[in-house]
C-alpha positions as CSV (number, residue, x, y, z in Angstrom):
1,T,7.2,-119.2,-53.2
2,C,9.0,-121.1,-50.5
3,T,8.9,-120.6,-46.9
4,V,11.0,-122.8,-44.3
5,I,10.1,-122.5,-40.5
6,A,12.3,-124.1,-37.9
7,T,12.7,-123.7,-34.1
8,G,15.8,-124.2,-32.1
9,P,17.9,-122.8,-29.5
10,A,18.6,-119.1,-29.1
11,G,22.4,-119.8,-30.1
12,M,21.4,-121.6,-33.4
13,K,23.5,-120.1,-36.2
14,L,21.4,-119.9,-39.2
15,L,21.9,-116.4,-40.9
16,E,25.5,-117.2,-42.4
17,P,24.7,-120.6,-43.8
18,Y,21.3,-118.9,-45.3
19,K,23.4,-116.1,-46.9
20,A,25.9,-118.6,-48.3
21,L,23.0,-120.6,-49.8
22,K,21.3,-117.3,-51.0
23,A,24.6,-116.3,-52.9
24,Q,24.8,-119.5,-54.4
25,Y,21.5,-119.7,-55.8
26,A,21.7,-116.1,-57.1
27,A,24.9,-117.2,-58.9
28,E,23.3,-120.2,-60.3
29,A,20.4,-118.3,-61.4
30,G,22.3,-115.5,-62.9
31,L,21.0,-112.8,-60.5
32,T,22.8,-109.9,-59.2
33,L,21.7,-109.2,-55.5
34,G,20.9,-105.8,-54.3
35,P,21.9,-104.4,-51.0
36,D,21.6,-106.9,-48.0
37,T,19.5,-105.0,-45.2
38,A,19.5,-106.4,-41.7
39,I,16.5,-105.0,-39.8
40,P,16.4,-105.3,-36.0
41,I,13.1,-106.4,-34.7
42,P,12.3,-104.5,-31.5
43,A,11.2,-106.5,-28.4
44,R,7.3,-106.5,-27.9
45,P,4.9,-107.9,-25.4
46,G,5.3,-111.6,-25.4
47,M,8.3,-111.5,-27.9
48,A,12.1,-110.8,-27.5
49,P,14.1,-108.8,-30.0
50,G,15.0,-110.6,-33.1
51,L,16.3,-109.7,-36.6
52,M,15.3,-109.7,-40.3
53,D,17.6,-110.0,-43.2
54,L,16.0,-108.9,-46.7
55,Q,17.4,-108.8,-50.0
56,F,16.0,-108.4,-53.6
57,A,17.6,-109.5,-56.9
58,K,18.1,-106.4,-59.4
59,E,17.0,-108.1,-62.7
60,R,13.5,-109.1,-61.7
61,F,11.3,-109.2,-58.4
62,V,12.9,-112.0,-56.3
63,A,13.0,-111.5,-52.8
64,F,14.8,-113.3,-49.8
65,S,14.2,-113.0,-46.3
66,Y,15.3,-114.5,-43.0
67,A,13.6,-113.6,-39.8
68,M,14.5,-114.6,-36.2
69,V,11.8,-114.3,-33.5
70,Q,11.4,-115.7,-29.9
71,R,8.5,-115.8,-27.5
72,P,9.1,-116.3,-23.7
73,G,9.7,-119.8,-22.8
74,E,9.9,-121.0,-26.4
75,D,12.6,-121.8,-28.8
76,V,13.6,-119.4,-31.2
77,E,11.7,-119.4,-34.6
78,Y,13.5,-119.3,-37.7
79,R,11.8,-118.3,-40.9
80,L,13.4,-118.4,-44.4
81,D,11.5,-117.1,-47.2
82,Y,12.1,-117.1,-51.0
83,K,9.6,-115.2,-53.4
84,P,10.2,-115.5,-56.9
85,A,9.1,-113.2,-59.6
86,P,5.4,-114.2,-60.9
87,A,5.0,-116.3,-63.8
88,K,4.1,-114.2,-67.1
89,V,0.5,-114.0,-67.7
90,K,-0.3,-114.5,-71.5
């Protein structure tokens, strides 16, 4: 499992580079990606609206997710997650 967390200004563009890297990894690993689902994150007390992008591989459980959230007065937090299939247990 890998999680990358970064903060930056609200206009920081990470979604498209993230999608390109995800597609490159899937191609190199021989994975077919399922539907790419973008989920708006509604505003909540103390948090501005954000975005989550979630996608799974079809061959085995591999999940890719991207989230963008912002708390008032703070930079936007970007979270990129990769969760590979668990190792086989013998």
